[in-house]
Backbone as CSV, one residue per row, in Angstrom:
resi,resn,N_x,N_y,N_z,CA_x,CA_y,CA_z,C_x,C_y,C_z
1,MET,18.649,22.867,5.614,17.766,22.068,5.566,16.645,22.968,4.212
2,THR,16.526,22.243,3.281,15.323,23.018,2.393,14.053,22.411,2.440
3,TRP,13.181,23.407,1.673,11.681,22.934,1.928,11.615,21.561,1.209
4,TYR,12.476,20.748,0.227,12.265,19.686,-0.082,12.525,18.541,1.019
5,SER,13.398,18.675,1.503,14.145,17.896,2.970,13.566,17.949,4.297
6,ILE,12.441,19.023,4.400,11.908,19.296,5.525,10.056,19.067,5.403
7,ASP,9.727,20.259,4.893,8.544,20.340,4.454,7.765,19.360,3.419
8,THR,8.260,19.028,2.739,7.767,17.843,1.954,7.414,16.658,2.454
9,TRP,8.467,16.105,3.505,7.935,14.928,4.243,7.063,15.195,5.096
10,ILE,7.303,16.327,5.513,6.235,16.770,6.807,4.599,16.535,6.071
11,VAL,4.380,17.244,4.936,3.186,17.029,4.039,2.850,15.712,3.966
12,VAL,3.920,14.883,3.222,3.644,13.601,3.328,3.170,12.850,4.238
13,VAL,3.781,13.071,5.139,3.378,12.198,6.520,1.926,12.561,6.777
14,GLY,1.555,13.701,6.682,0.307,14.445,6.724,-1.004,13.648,6.159
15,ILE,-0.236,13.569,4.807,-1.307,13.205,3.944,-1.605,11.585,3.954
16,LEU,-0.482,10.961,4.341,-0.452,9.557,4.783,-1.255,9.000,5.886
17,ALA,-1.264,9.873,6.912,-1.966,9.843,8.139,-3.351,9.975,7.692
18,ALA,-3.243,11.302,7.213,-5.105,11.694,6.902,-5.890,10.881,6.019
19,VAL,-5.327,10.319,5.120,-5.922,9.465,3.946,-6.168,7.928,4.669
20,SER,-5.252,7.374,5.588,-5.336,6.440,6.046,-6.509,6.188,7.095
21,CYS,-6.845,7.600,8.019,-7.770,7.643,8.679,-9.195,7.966,8.209
22,ALA,-9.037,8.723,7.196,-10.327,8.855,6.480,-11.030,7.633,5.687
23,LEU,-10.146,6.877,5.025,-10.697,5.723,4.623,-11.851,4.985,5.679
24,LEU,-11.161,4.628,7.024,-12.008,4.047,7.850,-12.921,4.681,8.086
25,GLY,-12.639,6.077,8.498,-13.562,7.019,9.180,-15.005,7.213,8.475
26,ASN,-14.847,6.814,7.296,-16.557,6.702,6.670,-17.103,5.638,7.390
27,PHE,-16.978,4.632,7.375,-17.583,3.232,7.932,-17.712,3.407,9.639
28,LEU,-17.130,4.330,10.445,-17.202,4.257,11.669,-18.342,5.761,11.804
29,VAL,-18.385,6.586,10.646,-19.379,7.656,10.782,-20.978,6.910,10.423
30,LEU,-20.803,5.837,9.410,-22.012,5.425,8.701,-22.754,4.483,10.113
31,ARG,-21.702,3.678,10.713,-22.349,2.894,12.257,-22.559,3.664,13.245
32,LYS,-22.441,5.248,13.109,-22.784,5.692,14.253,-21.714,5.468,15.305
33,MET,-20.483,5.426,15.260,-19.398,4.721,15.891,-18.203,5.974,15.721
34,SER,-18.171,7.259,15.674,-17.315,8.037,15.819,-16.625,8.124,16.883
35,MET,-17.075,8.057,17.964,-16.191,7.934,19.290,-15.463,6.854,19.375
36,MET,-15.494,5.939,18.620,-14.638,4.679,18.829,-13.417,5.275,18.469
37,GLY,-13.274,6.122,17.366,-11.439,6.309,17.216,-11.058,7.420,18.581
38,ASP,-12.096,7.932,18.985,-11.547,9.018,20.254,-11.460,7.878,21.340
39,ALA,-12.064,6.498,21.335,-11.724,5.899,22.542,-10.282,5.278,22.198
40,ILE,-10.108,4.740,21.235,-8.994,4.058,21.038,-7.808,5.034,20.902
41,SER,-7.967,6.022,20.521,-6.563,6.860,20.180,-6.069,7.066,21.724
42,HIS,-7.089,7.157,22.357,-6.679,7.762,24.266,-6.333,6.158,24.871
43,ALA,-6.793,4.932,24.519,-6.763,4.545,25.186,-5.785,3.249,25.034
44,VAL,-4.830,3.689,23.750,-3.980,2.981,23.710,-2.511,3.346,24.464
45,LEU,-2.825,4.483,25.140,-1.874,5.139,26.225,-1.113,4.171,26.897
46,PRO,-2.051,3.311,27.637,-1.122,1.940,28.599,-0.640,1.122,27.755
47,GLY,-0.863,1.099,26.519,-0.178,-0.043,25.574,1.311,0.354,25.620
48,LEU,1.450,1.611,24.998,2.781,2.521,24.852,3.608,2.229,26.351
49,ALA,3.298,2.755,27.463,3.915,2.601,28.579,4.189,1.007,29.076
50,ILE,3.174,0.083,28.950,3.768,-1.043,29.330,4.639,-1.658,28.523
51,ALA,4.265,-1.069,27.006,5.710,-1.955,26.501,6.966,-1.749,26.641
52,PHE,6.768,-0.012,26.902,8.044,0.268,27.215,8.732,-0.253,28.780
53,LEU,7.872,-0.236,29.829,8.254,-1.124,30.993,8.660,-2.443,31.127
54,ILE,8.326,-3.044,30.014,8.525,-4.621,29.840,9.974,-4.642,28.998
55,THR,10.000,-3.762,28.206,11.404,-4.153,27.417,12.398,-3.178,27.974
56,GLY,12.142,-2.032,28.509,12.837,-0.956,28.649,13.913,0.035,27.922
57,ALA,13.136,0.052,26.579,13.780,0.714,25.412,12.292,1.431,24.931
58,ARG,12.368,2.192,23.926,11.222,2.838,23.108,11.611,2.260,21.640
59,ALA,11.755,0.847,21.749,11.690,0.070,20.341,10.257,0.740,19.925
60,SER,10.511,0.722,18.529,9.063,1.435,17.908,8.387,-0.088,17.693
61,LEU,8.747,-1.057,17.439,8.051,-2.388,17.077,7.525,-2.570,18.353
62,ALA,7.900,-2.829,19.602,7.614,-3.235,20.872,6.444,-2.401,21.241
63,MET,6.646,-0.979,21.006,5.792,0.148,21.350,4.583,0.026,20.447
64,PHE,4.782,-0.279,19.178,3.760,-0.360,18.228,2.791,-1.861,18.607
65,ILE,3.619,-2.697,18.845,2.586,-3.909,19.525,1.801,-3.803,20.493
66,GLY,2.303,-3.383,21.193,1.724,-3.069,22.492,0.340,-2.169,22.393
67,ALA,0.645,-0.945,21.455,-0.260,0.101,21.636,-1.529,-0.332,20.706
68,ALA,-1.270,-1.465,19.705,-2.012,-1.979,18.589,-2.892,-2.921,19.826
69,LEU,-2.125,-3.841,20.323,-3.090,-4.818,21.018,-4.053,-4.333,21.582
70,VAL,-3.842,-3.112,22.648,-4.291,-2.273,23.646,-5.748,-1.835,22.994
71,GLY,-5.284,-1.025,21.721,-6.400,-0.775,20.653,-7.242,-1.632,20.501
72,VAL,-6.975,-2.889,19.918,-7.850,-3.959,19.514,-8.612,-4.331,20.953
73,LEU,-8.191,-4.393,21.831,-8.843,-5.282,23.364,-9.850,-3.868,23.619
74,THR,-9.596,-2.474,23.242,-10.569,-1.437,23.460,-11.823,-1.802,22.895
75,ALA,-11.883,-1.981,21.568,-13.076,-2.445,20.875,-13.771,-3.756,21.685
76,VAL,-12.917,-4.582,21.805,-13.396,-5.760,22.250,-14.067,-5.410,23.608
77,PHE,-13.614,-4.830,24.389,-13.917,-4.390,25.767,-15.371,-3.602,25.878
78,THR,-15.316,-2.613,24.655,-16.334,-1.589,24.741,-17.860,-2.639,24.257
79,GLN,-17.472,-3.618,23.190,-18.902,-4.324,22.973,-18.802,-5.119,23.679
80,TRP,-18.243,-5.568,24.763,-18.341,-6.522,26.123,-19.208,-5.859,26.924
81,VAL,-18.428,-4.730,27.150,-19.555,-3.677,28.436,-21.161,-3.295,28.046
82,SER,-21.250,-3.034,26.503,-22.264,-2.764,25.765,-23.302,-4.104,25.886
83,ARG,-22.601,-5.426,25.706,-23.491,-6.281,25.473,-24.199,-6.848,26.900
84,PHE,-23.107,-7.242,28.254,-23.274,-7.470,29.411,-23.445,-6.765,30.232
85,GLY,-23.131,-5.196,30.159,-23.426,-4.375,30.862,-24.780,-3.999,30.848
86,LYS,-25.430,-4.095,29.708,-26.774,-3.708,29.376,-26.936,-2.217,28.973
87,VAL,-25.808,-1.499,28.730,-25.826,0.167,28.320,-25.467,0.226,27.226
88,ASP,-25.855,1.321,26.442,-25.507,1.729,24.847,-24.335,1.636,24.606
89,GLU,-23.909,1.619,23.736,-22.381,1.723,23.108,-21.410,3.061,23.388
90,GLY,-22.290,4.116,23.517,-21.590,5.271,23.829,-21.245,5.336,25.166
91,ALA,-22.001,4.764,26.031,-21.885,4.861,27.384,-20.454,3.787,27.721
92,SER,-20.627,2.552,26.728,-19.596,1.722,27.275,-18.086,2.182,26.718
93,MET,-18.141,3.038,25.699,-17.135,3.431,25.111,-16.395,4.529,26.127
94,GLY,-17.420,5.419,27.026,-17.029,6.099,27.837,-16.396,5.538,28.836
95,ILE,-16.791,4.399,29.679,-16.263,3.818,30.527,-15.026,3.368,30.666
96,VAL,-14.671,2.349,29.253,-13.413,1.821,28.638,-12.185,3.125,28.338
97,PHE,-12.656,3.877,27.972,-11.526,5.011,27.447,-11.141,5.790,28.255
98,THR,-12.434,5.942,29.243,-11.674,7.157,30.530,-10.724,6.111,31.616
99,THR,-11.121,4.941,31.808,-10.316,3.983,32.438,-8.802,3.827,31.951
100,LEU,-8.791,3.210,30.711,-7.570,2.899,29.950,-6.562,4.457,30.023
101,PHE,-7.331,5.552,29.471,-6.590,6.590,29.414,-6.207,7.122,30.666
102,ALA,-6.690,7.204,31.750,-6.049,7.578,32.976,-5.015,6.488,33.454
103,LEU,-5.459,5.247,33.209,-4.319,4.068,33.555,-3.043,4.590,32.750
104,GLY,-3.280,5.067,31.207,-2.166,5.352,30.398,-1.607,6.554,31.152
105,LEU,-2.046,7.449,31.397,-1.341,8.928,31.802,-0.683,8.327,32.826
106,LEU,-1.220,7.912,33.931,-0.163,7.139,35.101,1.201,6.636,34.682
107,LEU,0.909,5.632,33.623,2.026,4.762,33.313,2.972,5.513,32.446
108,ILE,2.867,6.516,31.927,3.376,7.370,30.904,4.267,8.371,31.956
109,VAL,3.719,8.877,33.173,4.198,9.781,33.872,5.273,8.850,34.854
110,GLN,4.926,7.562,35.279,5.944,6.497,35.526,6.866,6.224,34.733
111,ALA,6.928,5.843,33.632,7.654,5.712,32.839,8.867,6.789,32.437
112,ALA,8.265,8.199,32.434,8.953,9.146,32.074,9.979,9.797,32.894
113,ASP,9.777,8.931,34.076,11.557,9.156,35.179,12.427,8.363,34.542
114,HIS,12.374,7.389,33.566,13.496,6.696,33.176,13.719,6.847,31.597
115,VAL,12.882,7.680,30.856,13.347,8.021,29.591,12.207,9.413,29.065
116,ASP,12.572,9.873,27.953,11.752,11.113,27.594,10.617,10.771,27.114
117,LEU,9.440,10.042,27.661,8.302,9.904,27.360,7.599,11.164,27.975
118,ASP,6.759,11.871,26.760,6.360,13.232,27.116,4.924,13.044,27.007
119,ALA,4.137,13.214,28.040,2.297,12.973,27.685,1.906,13.936,26.570
120,SER,2.709,15.203,26.576,1.914,16.202,25.850,2.390,15.744,24.384
121,CYS,3.653,15.262,23.950,3.993,14.626,22.650,3.019,13.540,22.228
122,VAL,2.757,12.646,23.202,1.454,11.584,22.786,-0.091,12.175,22.437
123,LEU,-0.117,13.507,23.158,-1.381,14.052,22.937,-1.536,14.710,21.570
124,TYR,-0.278,15.471,21.145,-0.519,16.614,19.947,0.622,16.090,19.004
125,GLY,1.471,15.114,19.147,2.369,14.582,18.470,3.530,15.358,18.286
126,ALA,4.263,15.167,17.074,5.775,15.815,16.761,5.638,15.542,15.484
127,ILE,4.945,16.100,14.419,5.103,16.034,13.268,6.260,16.416,12.350
128,GLU,6.400,17.695,13.353,7.661,18.599,12.733,8.698,17.909,12.948
129,LEU,9.002,16.843,13.537,10.458,16.330,14.074,10.397,14.925,13.035
130,THR,9.152,14.620,12.272,9.702,13.296,11.517,10.672,13.445,10.610
131,PRO,11.040,14.514,9.813,12.176,14.440,8.799,13.318,14.287,9.460
132,LEU,13.645,14.665,10.776,14.931,14.300,11.143,15.009,12.603,11.350
133,ASP,14.152,11.872,11.575,14.397,10.541,12.081,14.238,9.848,10.772
134,VAL,15.443,9.587,9.863,15.271,9.148,8.684,16.364,7.744,8.863
135,VAL,15.502,6.852,8.558,15.830,5.242,8.580,15.915,4.923,7.023
136,TRP,15.584,5.454,5.977,16.009,4.697,4.540,16.507,5.819,3.719
137,ARG,17.603,5.683,3.247,18.319,6.057,2.098,18.519,5.531,0.770
138,PRO,17.198,5.399,-0.159,17.214,4.906,-1.244,17.877,6.066,-2.593
139,GLN,18.627,5.305,-3.425,19.100,6.530,-4.367,18.205,6.188,-5.726
140,VAL,17.489,7.506,-6.096,16.000,7.533,-7.152,16.336,8.576,-8.311
141,PHE,16.954,8.030,-9.159,17.273,8.937,-10.520,18.285,9.658,-9.878
142,GLY,19.487,9.147,-9.393,20.847,9.880,-9.061,21.054,10.532,-7.810
143,SER,19.619,10.966,-7.182,19.860,11.301,-5.606,19.213,10.723,-4.731
144,VAL,19.758,11.159,-3.333,19.661,10.298,-2.247,18.288,10.945,-1.881
145,TRP,17.279,10.105,-1.418,15.984,10.377,-0.504,16.291,10.140,0.873
146,GLU,16.077,11.018,1.525,16.105,10.495,2.974,14.745,10.562,3.416
147,VAL,14.264,9.287,3.661,12.763,8.767,3.907,12.983,8.650,5.523
148,PRO,11.803,9.328,5.839,11.590,9.496,7.520,11.079,7.947,7.769
149,ARG,11.048,7.615,9.349,10.460,6.348,9.757,8.837,6.478,9.478
150,ALA,8.469,7.633,10.121,6.893,7.607,9.988,6.380,7.558,8.431
151,VAL,6.848,7.549,7.319,6.374,7.351,5.858,6.755,5.509,5.846
152,ILE,7.374,5.153,6.262,7.859,3.773,6.348,6.586,3.063,6.915
153,VAL,6.453,3.733,8.130,5.374,3.183,9.177,3.731,3.428,8.167
154,LEU,3.510,4.682,8.050,2.276,4.815,7.787,1.947,4.574,6.339
155,ALA,2.822,4.506,5.211,2.606,4.073,4.015,2.026,2.636,3.714
156,PRO,2.623,1.636,4.367,2.116,0.067,4.290,0.732,0.426,4.805
157,VAL,0.226,0.949,5.784,-1.094,1.183,6.739,-1.919,1.735,5.741
158,CYS,-1.818,2.818,4.802,-2.698,3.752,4.166,-2.674,2.634,3.062
159,VAL,-1.873,1.720,2.189,-1.996,0.781,1.508,-3.401,-0.327,1.943
160,VAL,-2.889,-1.194,2.923,-3.704,-2.222,3.582,-4.905,-1.280,3.761
161,ASN,-5.449,-0.194,4.417,-6.631,0.238,4.465,-7.211,0.355,3.194
162,LEU,-6.625,1.146,2.183,-7.438,1.072,0.599,-7.924,-0.310,0.086
163,LEU,-6.970,-1.595,0.443,-7.066,-2.359,-0.101,-8.433,-3.220,0.592
164,PHE,-8.444,-3.012,1.681,-9.631,-3.445,2.924,-10.771,-2.602,2.505
165,VAL,-10.605,-1.760,2.112,-11.955,-1.062,1.591,-12.455,-1.392,-0.041
166,VAL,-11.518,-1.449,-0.704,-11.707,-1.757,-2.018,-12.085,-3.325,-1.698
167,LEU,-11.335,-4.199,-1.577,-11.931,-5.596,-1.465,-13.250,-6.093,-0.395
168,PHE,-13.603,-5.270,0.251,-14.421,-5.635,1.082,-15.516,-4.621,1.176
169,PHE,-15.485,-3.860,0.236,-16.797,-2.613,-0.021,-18.037,-3.066,0.425
170,LYS,-18.291,-4.302,-0.556,-19.541,-4.651,-0.490,-20.009,-5.225,0.978
171,GLU,-19.296,-5.915,1.415,-19.397,-6.488,3.078,-19.712,-5.150,3.891
172,LEU,-18.641,-4.054,3.807,-18.522,-2.764,4.662,-19.732,-2.327,4.587
173,ARG,-20.275,-1.849,3.168,-21.441,-1.146,2.967,-22.678,-2.076,3.705
174,ILE,-22.987,-2.997,3.462,-24.067,-3.653,3.871,-24.331,-3.590,5.326
175,SER,-23.069,-4.113,6.337,-23.190,-4.453,7.382,-23.123,-3.265,8.223
176,SER,-22.314,-1.930,7.431,-22.776,-0.476,8.246,-24.045,-0.570,8.075
177,PHE,-24.962,-0.365,7.726,-26.616,-0.235,7.126,-27.018,-0.947,7.993
178,ASP,-26.915,-2.341,7.653,-27.880,-3.144,8.429,-27.095,-4.257,8.709
179,SER,-26.642,-4.813,9.841,-25.811,-5.701,10.246,-26.871,-7.193,10.051
180,GLU,-28.210,-6.955,10.697,-28.781,-8.464,10.111,-29.283,-8.634,8.944
181,LEU,-29.310,-7.857,7.818,-29.234,-8.351,6.613,-27.999,-8.807,6.290
182,ALA,-26.732,-8.087,6.481,-26.077,-9.004,6.165,-25.533,-10.147,6.446
183,THR,-25.616,-10.660,7.631,-26.076,-12.000,8.166,-26.963,-12.917,7.544
184,THR,-28.093,-12.543,7.459,-29.232,-13.555,6.265,-28.259,-13.346,4.737
185,MET,-27.823,-12.450,4.101,-26.810,-12.858,3.020,-25.797,-13.342,3.210
186,GLY,-25.424,-13.889,4.309,-24.427,-14.576,4.422,-22.930,-14.142,4.678
187,ILE,-23.129,-12.680,5.165,-21.701,-12.026,5.163,-21.810,-12.089,7.080
188,ASN,-20.500,-12.507,7.209,-19.972,-12.778,8.474,-19.808,-11.035,9.373
189,ALA,-21.167,-10.573,9.471,-21.064,-8.819,10.068,-20.184,-8.877,11.023
190,ASN,-19.919,-10.074,12.013,-18.885,-9.575,13.328,-17.772,-9.745,13.099
191,LEU,-17.324,-10.287,12.115,-15.566,-10.339,11.484,-15.318,-9.290,10.922
192,ILE,-16.241,-8.718,9.935,-16.234,-7.205,9.149,-15.804,-6.524,10.476
193,HIS,-16.710,-6.146,11.166,-16.523,-5.414,12.448,-15.348,-5.246,13.038
194,TYR,-14.976,-6.700,13.532,-13.546,-6.609,14.387,-12.631,-6.504,13.263
195,MET,-12.555,-6.627,12.167,-11.509,-6.556,11.360,-11.417,-5.163,11.011
196,LEU,-12.455,-4.385,11.096,-12.708,-2.727,10.857,-12.091,-2.013,12.049
197,MET,-12.254,-3.015,13.264,-11.793,-2.370,14.459,-10.110,-2.400,14.848
198,THR,-9.757,-3.339,14.079,-8.504,-3.798,14.502,-7.491,-2.620,13.511
199,LEU,-8.038,-2.452,12.285,-7.461,-1.698,11.063,-7.637,-0.379,12.005
200,VAL,-8.648,0.301,12.854,-8.711,1.545,13.329,-7.696,1.454,14.164
201,ALA,-7.452,0.377,15.132,-6.595,0.484,16.340,-5.311,0.658,15.881
202,ILE,-4.972,-0.151,14.621,-3.593,-0.168,14.292,-3.224,1.175,13.280
203,THR,-4.175,1.932,12.523,-4.114,3.298,11.875,-3.840,4.331,13.014
204,THR,-4.368,4.021,14.244,-4.227,5.528,15.491,-3.204,5.287,15.594
205,VAL,-2.673,3.690,15.959,-1.531,3.678,16.897,-0.440,4.493,15.627
206,ALA,-0.336,4.199,14.702,0.669,4.547,13.516,0.760,5.809,13.190
207,ALA,-0.531,6.875,13.392,-0.617,7.908,12.727,-0.394,8.784,13.869
208,PHE,-0.786,8.541,15.549,-0.520,9.539,16.497,0.902,9.640,17.107
209,GLU,2.130,8.822,16.583,3.256,9.515,17.131,3.767,10.659,16.208
210,ALA,3.098,10.831,14.929,3.131,12.248,14.347,2.299,13.216,14.408
211,VAL,1.127,12.661,14.759,0.225,13.929,14.806,-0.514,14.245,16.165
212,GLY,-0.391,12.853,17.027,-1.021,13.253,18.037,-2.232,12.353,18.172
213,SER,-2.679,11.867,19.586,-4.207,11.240,19.688,-5.043,12.196,19.294
214,ILE,-5.167,13.827,19.621,-6.463,14.133,19.718,-6.600,14.735,17.871
215,ILE,-5.353,14.907,17.429,-5.531,15.027,15.918,-5.953,13.896,15.037
216,VAL,-5.471,12.857,15.666,-5.857,11.627,14.909,-7.475,11.364,15.003
217,ILE,-7.939,11.933,16.155,-9.561,11.866,16.204,-10.293,12.853,14.882
218,ALA,-9.885,13.898,14.690,-10.266,14.663,13.599,-10.166,14.030,12.482
219,MET,-8.950,13.271,12.295,-8.398,12.871,10.980,-9.360,11.487,10.627
220,LEU,-10.008,10.883,11.605,-10.724,9.632,11.341,-12.440,10.415,11.087
221,ILE,-12.606,11.502,11.363,-14.179,11.722,11.724,-14.599,12.935,10.674
222,VAL,-13.745,14.237,10.848,-13.964,15.515,9.618,-14.220,15.194,8.777
223,PRO,-13.315,14.588,8.022,-13.190,14.312,6.432,-14.587,13.430,5.790
224,ALA,-14.623,12.318,6.709,-15.634,11.594,6.378,-17.027,11.870,6.765
225,ALA,-17.449,13.295,7.784,-18.491,13.595,7.798,-18.898,14.489,7.034
226,ALA,-17.645,15.677,6.939,-17.936,16.410,5.662,-18.318,15.656,4.373
227,ALA,-17.449,14.636,4.119,-17.984,14.096,2.620,-19.338,13.456,2.771
228,HIS,-19.873,13.259,3.967,-21.186,12.588,4.190,-22.518,13.747,3.976
229,LEU,-21.869,15.081,4.214,-22.735,16.202,4.050,-22.689,16.423,2.369
230,LEU,-21.799,16.163,1.560,-21.640,16.253,0.226,-22.305,15.526,-0.771
231,THR,-22.630,14.344,-0.412,-23.043,13.015,-0.816,-23.802,12.047,-0.390
232,ASP,-24.741,11.244,-1.055,-25.587,10.133,-0.426,-25.191,8.869,-0.700
233,ARG,-23.885,8.808,-1.653,-23.380,7.395,-2.355,-22.031,7.192,-1.350
234,LEU,-22.097,6.299,-1.124,-20.798,5.645,-0.430,-19.801,5.842,-1.213
235,ASN,-19.653,5.256,-2.313,-18.416,5.145,-3.005,-17.868,6.713,-3.434
236,MET,-18.899,7.463,-3.388,-18.394,9.122,-3.727,-17.842,9.832,-2.214
237,MET,-18.647,9.159,-1.393,-18.181,9.620,0.173,-16.982,9.190,0.502
238,VAL,-16.309,8.034,0.272,-15.031,7.512,-0.022,-13.785,8.316,-0.746
239,ILE,-14.590,8.687,-1.771,-13.412,9.263,-2.574,-13.219,10.787,-2.056
240,ILE,-14.182,11.340,-1.899,-14.557,12.959,-1.088,-13.830,12.901,-0.290
241,SER,-14.018,12.148,0.681,-13.084,12.065,2.088,-11.624,11.979,2.093
242,MET,-11.433,11.284,0.853,-9.864,11.316,0.996,-9.057,12.469,0.171
243,ILE,-9.917,13.104,-0.752,-9.502,14.366,-1.311,-9.646,15.466,-0.345
244,LEU,-10.514,15.199,0.695,-10.570,16.282,1.858,-9.193,16.177,2.895
245,ALA,-9.342,15.031,2.905,-7.763,14.555,3.774,-6.722,15.222,3.346
246,VAL,-6.530,14.956,2.052,-5.322,15.446,1.193,-5.362,17.036,1.322
247,ILE,-6.434,17.684,0.991,-6.313,18.761,1.082,-6.012,19.700,2.295
248,THR,-6.818,19.107,3.552,-6.608,19.717,4.712,-5.343,19.508,5.077
249,ALA,-4.373,18.271,4.883,-3.148,17.950,5.491,-2.297,19.387,4.792
250,VAL,-2.286,19.268,3.341,-1.332,20.711,3.032,-1.820,21.959,3.352
251,VAL,-3.159,22.243,3.309,-3.572,23.367,3.660,-3.082,23.713,5.015
252,GLY,-3.316,22.847,5.876,-2.759,22.758,7.641,-1.429,23.085,7.595
253,HIS,-0.666,22.216,6.954,0.737,22.730,6.866,1.083,24.388,6.693
254,VAL,0.478,24.554,5.625,0.912,25.634,4.822,0.605,27.121,6.157
255,LEU,-0.814,27.068,6.985,-1.447,27.515,7.795,-0.071,27.568,8.976
256,ALA,0.313,26.332,9.336,1.050,26.257,10.404,2.591,27.021,10.443
257,ILE,2.732,27.285,9.134,3.972,28.079,8.496,3.420,29.940,8.684
258,LEU,2.335,30.009,8.119,1.955,31.256,7.867,1.284,32.016,8.950
259,LEU,0.501,31.293,9.595,-0.271,32.047,10.801,0.484,32.639,12.072
260,PRO,1.410,32.223,12.424,2.022,32.554,13.586,2.994,33.917,13.041
261,GLY,3.047,33.897,11.864,3.851,35.412,11.565,2.782,36.446,11.345
262,TRP,1.540,36.083,10.668,0.381,36.964,10.540,-0.184,37.257,12.113
263,MET,0.214,36.650,12.976,-0.946,36.658,14.052,0.348,37.401,15.156
264,GLY,1.497,37.822,14.526,2.404,38.573,15.611,3.117,37.704,16.390
265,PHE,3.437,36.457,16.328,4.281,35.699,17.168,5.626,35.660,16.697
266,ASP,6.584,35.950,17.717,7.781,35.988,17.300,8.855,34.615,17.289
267,PRO,9.102,34.064,15.909,9.497,33.065,15.982,10.838,32.350,16.469
268,THR,11.429,33.481,17.088,12.699,33.207,17.666,12.400,32.849,19.243
269,LEU,11.131,33.045,19.560,10.895,32.649,20.824,10.182,31.346,20.793
270,VAL,10.032,30.763,19.865,9.375,29.544,19.551,10.341,28.678,19.485
271,ASP,11.817,28.959,18.969,12.900,28.021,18.510,13.521,28.086,20.031
272,ALA,13.413,29.178,20.814,14.070,29.275,22.131,13.381,28.264,23.006
273,THR,12.125,28.383,23.041,11.291,27.335,23.614,11.662,25.832,23.455
274,SER,11.339,25.366,22.210,11.385,24.240,21.629,12.798,23.683,22.097
275,THR,13.896,24.358,22.075,15.028,24.034,22.191,15.594,23.926,23.932
276,SER,14.639,24.466,24.473,15.372,24.858,25.857,15.093,23.405,26.593
């Protein structure tokens, strides 16, 4: 296989995941809810395991729905614990996140006895394998493109997130800075909040199969936080975060290719380990 057939699709998947996360991450940073991405990305693990245990198969749709539902419930439970437990939101995130994450790991270990579900792959992802999972072969300009499933999943998510930010930019901006002011202006701040949390959950689930639940957190927060340091204007913050997301996806893949050789690692050992 050539760079086009392998590395191009890896970079495309990385860009789609990074941009999808960065779009929503801006508003998590503004709302001081950066750790919500962390909570959701780890808490969806029981959704994956439960979906498999119910269906008995690794069908992508079933596992996606299961994980997305648990992700949305994580946001709801966090608000519920914070409101009725009279604790701050950070503490409620910690309670919900650690409980669901521990439950998820136990269920994944249980499911791993019946199918090749690997907890390490869930944590770190397997973006290098995405070009091998081809689900669509359209003919474009006389040549056949082998489009991986990760692209089919992440591209619509990226488009939906972009449309959400563009169409509800005013509502997101006002409710992020002052939810009470938003309510007095006739904006349903709670609805905007749960729409944002739902998209964060869906984006997290869509992205972490490729990049893992740990890198998803960085994709949600780092571009947005860096953009926030560079500008005080929200519209520019969103644009800069998207640019940074693209740059980091490309540079990250290039460094993943070059750094092992520079540091003296033997690629034959990596190949032998990965195939053993």
